[in-house]
C-alpha positions as CSV (number, residue, x, y, z in Angstrom):
1,M,156.8,160.5,-43.1
2,A,159.7,162.7,-42.0
3,D,162.4,161.1,-39.8
4,H,162.9,163.2,-36.7
5,G,165.5,160.9,-35.1
6,D,166.2,162.0,-31.6
7,H,165.2,165.6,-32.2
8,E,161.6,165.4,-31.0
9,A,162.0,168.1,-28.3
10,V,163.5,170.5,-30.9
11,R,160.6,169.7,-33.3
12,R,157.9,170.3,-30.6
13,S,159.5,173.5,-29.4
14,Y,159.7,175.0,-32.9
15,D,156.1,173.8,-33.6
16,T,155.1,175.8,-30.5
17,V,156.7,179.1,-31.5
18,A,156.4,178.8,-35.3
19,E,153.8,181.5,-35.8
20,E,155.3,184.0,-33.4
21,Y,158.8,183.3,-34.8
22,A,157.6,184.2,-38.3
23,Q,155.9,187.4,-37.0
24,R,158.9,188.6,-35.1
25,L,161.7,187.6,-37.4
26,H,160.3,187.7,-41.0
27,D,162.3,190.8,-41.8
28,E,165.5,190.2,-39.8
29,L,167.6,190.1,-43.0
30,D,166.8,193.8,-43.5
31,A,169.2,194.6,-40.6
32,R,171.8,192.0,-41.6
33,P,173.8,193.4,-44.6
34,L,176.6,190.8,-44.1
35,E,174.3,187.9,-44.3
36,R,172.6,189.4,-47.4
37,A,176.0,189.8,-49.0
38,L,177.0,186.2,-48.2
39,L,173.7,184.9,-49.6
40,S,174.2,186.9,-52.8
41,C,177.8,185.5,-53.0
42,L,176.4,182.0,-52.7
43,V,173.8,182.5,-55.4
44,E,176.2,184.2,-57.8
45,Q,178.4,181.0,-57.7
46,A,175.6,178.5,-57.8
47,E,175.0,176.4,-60.9
48,P,172.3,178.2,-63.0
49,G,168.9,176.6,-62.9
50,A,169.6,174.2,-60.0
51,P,167.7,174.6,-56.7
52,V,169.3,176.0,-53.6
53,A,168.5,174.5,-50.2
54,D,167.8,176.4,-46.9
55,L,168.5,173.7,-44.3
56,G,166.7,174.5,-41.1
57,C,164.6,177.1,-42.9
58,G,162.2,177.9,-40.1
59,P,159.2,179.9,-41.5
60,G,161.1,180.5,-44.7
61,H,162.1,184.1,-44.8
62,V,165.7,183.3,-45.9
63,A,164.5,180.9,-48.6
64,A,162.1,183.6,-49.8
65,H,165.1,186.0,-49.9
66,L,167.0,183.4,-52.0
67,T,164.0,183.2,-54.4
68,G,164.1,187.0,-54.7
69,L,167.7,186.6,-55.8
70,G,166.5,184.6,-58.8
71,V,167.0,180.9,-57.7
72,R,164.6,178.1,-57.0
73,A,164.7,177.8,-53.2
74,V,163.8,174.7,-51.2
75,G,163.3,175.1,-47.5
76,V,163.8,172.1,-45.3
77,D,162.8,172.1,-41.6
78,L,162.3,169.6,-38.8
79,S,159.2,171.4,-37.6
80,A,155.9,170.7,-39.3
81,G,154.6,173.9,-37.8
82,M,157.4,175.9,-39.4
83,V,156.9,174.3,-42.7
84,A,153.1,175.0,-42.6
85,T,153.8,178.6,-41.7
86,G,156.3,179.0,-44.5
87,R,154.0,177.5,-47.1
88,R,151.3,180.1,-46.1
89,R,153.7,183.0,-46.2
90,Y,155.9,182.2,-49.2
91,P,154.0,180.2,-51.9
92,R,156.9,180.6,-54.3
93,V,159.2,178.5,-52.1
94,E,159.1,174.7,-52.0
95,F,159.1,173.4,-48.4
96,R,159.9,169.9,-47.2
97,E,159.8,168.5,-43.7
98,G,163.0,166.7,-42.7
99,D,165.9,166.2,-40.4
100,L,169.5,167.5,-41.0
101,L,170.7,163.9,-40.5
102,H,168.3,162.5,-43.1
103,L,167.6,165.2,-45.6
104,P,164.5,164.7,-47.9
105,A,166.5,165.2,-51.1
106,E,168.3,163.3,-53.8
107,D,172.0,162.9,-54.2
108,G,173.4,166.0,-55.8
109,E,170.1,167.7,-56.0
110,F,171.2,171.2,-54.9
111,A,173.6,173.7,-56.4
112,A,174.2,175.2,-53.0
113,A,172.8,175.2,-49.5
114,V,172.7,177.5,-46.4
115,A,172.4,176.4,-42.8
116,L,172.0,179.6,-40.8
117,Y,172.0,179.0,-37.0
118,T,170.7,175.4,-37.6
119,I,173.6,173.3,-36.4
120,I,173.4,174.9,-32.9
121,H,170.7,172.4,-32.0
122,L,172.8,169.3,-32.9
123,D,174.7,167.2,-30.3
124,P,178.4,167.3,-30.9
125,H,178.5,163.8,-32.3
126,E,175.9,164.7,-34.9
127,L,177.8,167.5,-36.5
128,L,180.0,165.4,-38.8
129,P,177.1,163.2,-40.0
130,A,175.1,166.4,-40.7
131,F,177.9,167.8,-42.8
132,V,178.3,164.5,-44.7
133,E,174.6,164.5,-45.4
134,A,174.7,168.1,-46.6
135,R,177.6,167.1,-48.9
136,R,175.5,164.2,-50.3
137,V,172.7,166.5,-51.5
138,L,175.1,169.0,-53.1
139,R,176.4,168.9,-56.6
140,P,180.1,168.7,-57.2
141,S,181.7,172.1,-56.2
142,G,178.5,173.2,-54.6
143,L,178.7,175.7,-51.8
144,L,177.5,175.4,-48.2
145,L,177.1,178.5,-46.0
146,V,177.0,177.7,-42.3
147,S,176.5,180.2,-39.4
148,F,176.5,179.8,-35.6
149,H,177.2,181.4,-32.3
150,I,180.9,181.4,-31.2
151,G,181.8,179.9,-27.9
152,T,181.7,176.8,-25.7
153,E,178.5,177.3,-23.7
154,I,175.1,175.7,-23.9
155,R,172.1,177.9,-23.3
156,H,168.9,176.0,-22.4
157,F,165.5,177.5,-22.9
158,D,162.4,176.3,-21.0
159,E,160.5,179.4,-22.2
160,W,160.6,181.4,-25.3
161,W,158.4,184.4,-25.9
162,G,156.0,183.1,-23.3
163,H,155.8,179.6,-24.8
164,D,157.0,176.4,-23.1
165,V,159.9,174.9,-25.0
166,D,162.8,172.5,-24.4
167,L,165.7,173.8,-26.5
168,D,169.5,173.7,-26.1
169,F,171.4,176.4,-28.1
170,R,175.0,175.2,-28.4
171,F,177.8,177.6,-29.1
172,L,180.6,176.3,-31.3
173,A,184.3,177.0,-32.0
174,V,185.2,178.1,-35.5
175,P,188.3,175.8,-35.8
176,D,186.2,172.8,-34.7
177,I,183.5,173.4,-37.3
178,A,186.0,174.1,-40.0
179,G,187.8,170.9,-39.2
180,L,184.5,168.9,-39.3
181,L,183.5,170.4,-42.6
182,E,186.9,169.4,-44.1
183,E,186.6,165.9,-42.7
184,A,183.1,165.7,-44.3
185,G,184.6,166.5,-47.7
186,F,184.4,170.3,-48.0
187,A,187.1,172.9,-48.5
188,V,186.5,176.0,-46.4
189,E,187.0,179.1,-48.6
190,A,186.0,181.9,-46.2
191,R,185.7,182.4,-42.5
192,L,184.0,185.6,-41.1
193,E,183.1,186.7,-37.6
194,R,181.0,189.6,-36.4
195,E,179.8,191.3,-33.3
196,P,176.0,191.2,-32.5
197,A,173.9,193.9,-34.0
198,P,171.5,196.0,-31.9
199,G,168.5,194.0,-30.8
200,E,170.2,190.6,-31.4
201,A,171.3,188.2,-28.7
202,Q,174.7,189.4,-27.5
203,T,176.8,186.7,-29.0
204,R,179.6,186.7,-31.6
205,R,178.6,185.1,-34.9
206,A,180.6,183.0,-37.3
207,Y,180.1,182.3,-41.0
208,L,181.9,179.6,-42.9
209,L,181.6,179.3,-46.7
210,A,182.7,175.8,-47.8
211,R,182.8,174.1,-51.2
212,R,182.1,170.4,-51.8
213,T,185.2,168.7,-53.0
């Protein structure tokens, strides 16, 4: 059984919106050339033949994109609803249910990993343990791509697309996340920021590419 820790409200919320999330956002990468380029960069440097993890994969569209780039993708998500939706939509992707703090993976299992807008639901004290856990499941010199909204605010959702939820979206500072990654045993190799695209939430976005040391 997956260990959800103290993230039950997050799990229930994403279970509630899983199907609608998949319907609305399944093609969001089509309008995100920077993210597609970063995913390609990650795959190009990943150890051939080893799987690549999508941590906090939601309904699996990013993991499916990784599969299309020629790697074996493994999607991990807290939400059983998201995992079930992903399995129906993307049968070529392996999905596992699990928490960022207790990943359902062996030590050094993955050549690389992505965590796109996943750490925004963690409490501040959980960020370092989550990065340590990500490092555990990566092979030596494996890459981790992390993205998040830039800032200091917390946006709470009681309702999302007409569904009742209980979610906090935490904005984060780039120097803070870079420092925690380095403390967890990564070397940050690239830092990128961008403005929101049309139709997105109007927030600045950050991407950190870090290598397991």
